[in-house]
C-alpha positions in Angstrom: 76.7 80.7 71.1 77.0 81.6 74.8 80.5 82.9 75.7 81.9 83.1 79.2 83.4 86.5 80.3 86.5 85.8 82.4 88.1 87.8 85.1 90.7 89.8 83.3 94.4 90.3 84.3 94.5 94.1 84.3 98.1 94.3 85.5 101.1 92.0 85.1 101.2 91.2 88.8 97.4 90.7 89.2 96.4 87.1 90.3 93.0 88.0 91.7 90.7 91.1 92.0 87.5 92.5 93.4 84.5 92.9 91.2 83.6 96.3 92.5 80.7 97.2 90.3 78.7 96.0 87.3 78.0 98.8 84.8 75.6 96.6 82.9 72.7 94.4 84.2 71.4 91.1 83.0 69.6 91.5 79.7 71.4 94.6 78.6 72.9 94.8 75.1 76.7 95.0 75.1 78.8 96.4 72.3 82.5 95.6 71.8 84.6 98.3 73.6 81.7 99.3 75.9 82.4 99.4 79.7 81.1 96.3 81.5 82.4 96.6 85.1 84.8 98.3 87.5 87.5 95.9 88.9 89.8 96.6 91.8 93.3 95.2 91.0 96.5 95.2 92.9 97.2 98.7 91.5 94.0 100.6 91.2 90.3 100.4 90.4 90.0 100.0 86.6 87.2 99.8 84.0 86.8 96.6 82.1 85.6 96.7 78.5 83.6 94.1 76.6 85.6 92.3 73.9 82.6 91.2 71.9 79.0 92.2 71.0 76.1 90.4 72.6 73.6 90.4 75.5 74.7 90.1 79.1 72.8 86.9 79.8 73.9 86.0 83.3 76.1 87.6 86.0 78.0 84.8 87.8 79.9 87.0 90.2 77.9 89.7 92.1 79.3 93.2 92.6 81.4 93.5 95.7 82.9 90.0 95.5 86.5 90.0 96.5 89.4 87.6 95.7 88.0 86.5 92.3 90.8 84.6 90.5 92.1 85.8 87.2 90.4 83.8 84.3 87.5 82.7 86.5 84.1 83.1 84.8 82.3 86.2 86.0 79.4 86.4 83.5 77.9 84.9 80.3 77.5 86.8 77.1 74.7 85.6 74.7 74.6 86.0 70.9 71.8 87.9 69.3 68.5 85.9 69.6 70.0 83.3 72.0 67.8 82.5 75.0 69.0 83.2 78.5 68.4 79.6 79.4 71.3 78.7 77.2 73.7 80.0 79.8 73.2 77.1 82.2 76.5 78.1 83.8 76.8 77.8 87.6 78.7 80.4 89.6 82.4 79.6 89.4 83.7 77.7 92.4 86.8 79.9 92.8 84.7 83.1 92.9 82.1 81.5 95.3 84.9 80.4 97.6 86.4 83.9 97.5 83.1 85.6 98.6 83.7 86.9 102.2 82.2 84.8 104.9 84.7 85.3 107.8 82.1 84.8 110.5 81.2 81.3 109.2 84.8 80.2 108.9 85.7 81.6 112.4 82.5 81.7 114.5 84.5 82.4 117.7 86.2 85.5 116.4 83.1 87.7 115.9 79.3 87.7 116.0 77.8 85.7 113.1 77.0 87.8 110.0 73.5 87.5 108.7 73.0 86.2 105.1 70.8 89.3 104.3 71.4 92.6 106.0 68.1 93.7 107.5 69.2 97.1 108.7 72.0 99.0 110.3 74.4 97.0 112.4 74.4 97.0 116.2 77.4 97.8 118.4 80.2 95.2 118.3 78.9 93.5 115.1 81.6 93.1 112.5 81.3 95.2 109.4 81.9 93.6 106.0 82.5 95.9 103.1 84.4 95.9 99.7 87.7 97.9 99.6 86.1 100.4 97.2 83.1 100.9 99.6 85.5 101.5 102.5 87.5 104.1 100.5 84.3 106.0 99.6 83.1 105.8 103.2 86.4 107.3 104.4 86.2 110.2 102.0 82.6 110.9 103.2 83.3 110.4 106.9 80.7 107.7 106.8 80.1 105.2 109.7 79.8 101.8 107.9 78.1 100.3 110.9 75.0 102.4 110.0 74.9 101.2 106.4 72.8 98.3 105.1 74.7 96.0 102.8 73.1 94.7 99.6 76.1 92.5 98.5 76.7 88.8 99.2 76.2 87.9 102.8 75.2 91.4 103.6 78.5 92.9 102.4 78.5 96.6 101.9 79.3 97.5 98.2 79.9 100.8 96.4 76.2 101.4 95.6 75.3 101.2 99.3 77.6 104.1 100.3 77.1 106.3 97.2 73.8 107.7 98.5 74.5 107.3 102.2 75.0 110.4 104.4 77.1 110.6 107.6 75.0 110.6 110.8 75.0 114.0 112.4 74.3 112.8 115.9 75.6 109.4 117.2 73.2 107.0 118.9 73.3 106.6 122.6 74.8 103.2 122.3 77.7 104.5 120.1 78.2 107.9 121.9 80.9 106.6 124.2 82.9 105.0 121.4 82.4 107.7 118.8 85.7 109.4 117.5 86.5 112.9 118.7 85.6 115.7 116.3 89.3 116.6 115.9 90.1 113.3 114.1 90.2 113.5 110.3 87.4 111.7 108.4 89.7 109.0 107.3 90.6 108.1 110.9 87.0 108.4 112.0 85.8 105.8 109.5 88.4 103.3 110.9 87.6 103.8 114.5 85.8 100.8 116.0 82.2 101.2 117.2 83.1 99.2 120.3 86.7 98.2 121.3 87.3 94.4 121.1 88.3 92.8 124.4 92.0 92.1 124.7 94.2 90.0 126.9 95.5 91.5 130.1 98.2 94.1 129.5 97.4 94.2 125.7 96.2 97.5 124.2 93.1 97.8 122.1 93.5 97.7 118.4 91.6 97.4 115.1 92.7 95.2 112.2 92.0 96.9 108.8 92.1 94.2 106.1 94.8 94.7 103.4 93.6 95.8 100.0 95.0 94.2 96.9 97.0 97.4 96.2 98.5 97.5 99.7 99.5 93.8 99.5 101.4 94.3 96.3 103.1 97.5 97.7 104.2 95.6 100.8 105.5 92.7 98.7 107.4 94.8 96.1 109.0 97.2 98.5 110.0 94.4 100.9 111.7 92.6 97.9 113.3 95.9 96.8 114.8 96.6 100.2 116.0 93.0 100.7 117.2 92.1 97.2 118.5 95.4 95.7 121.8 96.9 97.0 120.8 100.5 97.6 123.5 103.2 97.2 122.6 106.7 98.2 123.9 110.1 97.0 122.8 113.5 98.3 123.2 117.0 96.8 122.1 120.4 98.2 120.6 122.5 95.4 120.3 126.3 95.5 116.9 127.0 94.0 116.8 130.8 94.2 117.1 131.2 90.4 114.6 128.5 89.8 112.0 130.2 92.1 112.6 133.5 90.4 112.1 131.9 86.9 109.0 130.1 88.1 107.5 133.3 89.3 108.2 135.1 86.1 106.9 132.3 83.9 103.7 131.9 86.0 103.2 135.7 85.7 103.2 135.4 81.9 101.0 132.4 81.7 97.5 132.6 80.2 94.8 132.4 82.9 92.5 130.1 80.9 92.3 128.1 77.7 94.5 125.2 76.4 97.7 127.1 76.9 97.1 128.0 80.6 99.5 126.6 83.2 100.8 127.1 86.7 104.3 125.7 87.2 105.4 124.0 90.5 108.9 123.3 91.7 108.2 119.6 91.0 107.6 120.4 87.3 111.2 121.8 87.2 112.4 118.7 89.0 110.8 116.3 86.5 112.2 118.3 83.6 115.7 118.3 85.2 115.6 114.6 85.9 114.7 113.9 82.3 117.3 116.2 80.8 120.0 114.8 83.1 119.0 111.2 81.9 119.5 112.4 78.3 123.0 113.6 79.3 123.8 110.4 81.3 121.8 107.7 79.6 123.5 104.8 81.5 121.2 105.5 84.5 118.1 104.7 82.4 118.5 100.9 82.9 117.2 97.8 84.7 119.0 94.8 86.0 117.8 91.5 84.5 119.2 88.0 85.1 121.8 88.0 82.3 122.1 91.6 81.2 121.6 95.3 82.0 118.6 96.5 80.0 119.0 100.0 78.5 115.8 101.9 77.7 115.5 104.0 74.6 112.8 106.4 75.8 113.0 108.7 78.8 110.0 108.0 81.0 109.8 109.5 84.4 107.5 108.1 87.2 106.3 110.4 89.9 104.9 109.1 93.2 101.4 110.2 94.0 99.7 109.4 97.4 96.2 107.9 97.2 93.9 106.5 99.8 95.0 103.0 98.9 98.8 103.7 98.8 101.4 105.2 96.5 101.0 104.9 92.7 103.5 106.2 90.2 102.0 107.7 87.0 104.4 108.3 84.2 105.4 111.3 82.1 106.4 109.6 78.9 109.2 111.1 76.8 109.7 113.7 79.5 112.9 115.0 77.9 110.9 116.0 74.8 108.2 118.1 76.7 108.3 121.6 77.9 107.6 122.8 81.5 104.0 123.8 80.7 103.2 120.5 79.1 104.8 118.5 81.9 102.9 120.6 84.5 99.5 120.1 82.9 100.0 116.4 82.2 101.2 115.8 85.8 98.2 117.6 87.2 95.9 115.4 85.1 97.7 112.2 86.0 97.7 113.0 89.7 94.0 113.8 89.7 93.0 110.6 87.9 95.4 108.6 90.1 93.6 109.8 93.3 90.3 109.0 91.6 91.5 105.5 90.6 91.0 106.3 86.9 94.5 105.6 85.5 94.9 103.2 82.6 97.5 100.4 83.0 100.0 102.1 80.5 99.8 105.3 82.5 101.5 103.8 85.6 103.2 100.6 84.4 106.9 101.0 83.4 109.0 104.1 83.6 112.8 104.3 83.9 113.3 106.6 86.9 111.1 107.7 89.8 110.7 110.9 91.8 109.3 111.0 95.3 108.8 114.6 96.6 107.8 115.3 100.2 108.8 118.9 100.1 105.1 120.0 100.4 105.0 118.3 103.8 108.0 120.3 105.1 110.3 117.2 105.0 113.9 118.4 104.8 115.6 115.3 103.5 114.8 111.5 103.3 115.8 108.4 101.3 113.4 106.5 99.1 113.1 102.8 98.3 113.8 101.9 94.6 110.8 101.0 92.6 111.8 97.8 90.7 112.7 97.1 88.0 114.0 100.7 87.8 117.5 101.5 89.0 117.1 105.0 90.5 114.7 107.0 92.6 115.2 110.7 93.6 113.9 111.8 97.0 113.2 115.6 97.0 112.9 117.7 100.2 111.5 121.1 101.0 113.2 124.3 99.7 114.1 126.4 102.7 116.2 129.4 103.6 119.6 128.3 105.0 123.0 129.9 105.7 125.6 129.1 103.0 129.1 130.3 102.2 129.2 132.2 98.9 132.4 133.9 97.5 134.0 133.4 100.9 131.2 135.1 102.8 128.2 134.0 104.8 124.9 134.3 102.8 121.3 133.1 102.9 119.9 131.0 100.1 116.9 128.8 99.4 118.3 125.2 99.5 116.7 121.9 98.5 118.1 118.6 99.6 117.9 115.8 96.9 118.9 112.2 97.7 119.2 109.6 94.9 119.0 105.9 95.7 120.5 103.7 93.0 120.7 100.0 92.3 124.5 99.4 92.8 124.3 96.4 90.4 123.6 98.8 87.5 124.5 102.3 88.7 127.6 102.4 90.8 128.9 105.3 92.8 130.9 107.1 90.1 128.0 106.9 87.5 125.5 108.0 90.1 127.7 111.0 91.0 128.0 112.0 87.4 124.2 111.9 87.0 123.3 113.7 90.3 125.8 116.4 89.4 124.2 116.9 86.0 120.8 117.2 87.7 122.1 119.7 90.2 123.5 121.9 87.5 120.2 122.0 85.7 118.3 122.9 88.9 120.7 125.7 89.8 120.8 127.1 86.3 117.1 126.6 85.2 117.4 128.7 82.0 119.3 125.8 80.5 116.1 123.7 80.8 114.4 126.1 78.4 116.9 125.5 75.6 
């Protein structure tokens, strides 16, 4: 009997998604657990597995279709021996309505978009592309106006940009509007081929549509800053001993094999955050309507910047892992986060977040709490500064750390006890090895 495959909810906050790519085509045999498609959620691009065996009889939602509602039919799975005519299922209304057709809805806003792209677009013609295709184009420095779209209504999808190459010489029509060579590739891909006319006194601009991920980031952080009473505590940590220990341990590390590692300052920070949470467990909590929820495991989230926005992969049971294990796990999570390959359980949850901008030379900053967590630690750069030591002026490598807490669950005194425990671990890093 034919079975409808529905748009899955791949994260708790997902209400719709983009069907970025089909990994099977109509007529292919499908085995339970086999990958069917790539779906862009409000968090990342994730792989969708088949739940049953069968044959992919009909694809109802083409690749590249955005705003497909959760639980809307996207395909039909046939049983063995069942005829494809048994599907008889029309494309879902919700998915069809979600297919991008801005030019038809607002004909005055931009030139009409052809139903089938016949070739590269001309100057001033609006470019329609899936969020995934845009991200790939950014990374390649690709001008989307030169790409022919094969998706619905001529929309550019991932397959169109995978094999495309950036133009080495701009056309005469585009030469005046082409971005300067000094711009990064990510900025070049966003530069308009021809500036849109604006009202008198109004500067030129380009509107880049929000991705699902950027929408949810905007929503959650706005709610956090408006609804959570942030309380901030700052400490200055002397990391000279930490840097010396890091250099010694890295010097002893195997250069290859399963036991190879290369420790960063951030690895020590993760370990110190986790061990301080073990000493002060009352910070490992969340505020719920009628209670303060205490978590039994110590899971540390670490902010990673991706093209789509920040995502926070999690080091689970971080207090039970050594520095080398934390280091290697964090490198793997960060690499897969940037490639949109994280699984839901790898970034959903966590009891405490770390945001480190030290690699950008930022001295100190405050971070917005990532709900439902109660704490986030903002870590600045380690730099040489004058300090007073034993009554005399000295030079030390200092690192500013600011913890933002939810004052409903972690008040000033509790936060001070925790941040002091963290500072003592950072300044005496040998205690982290015990």
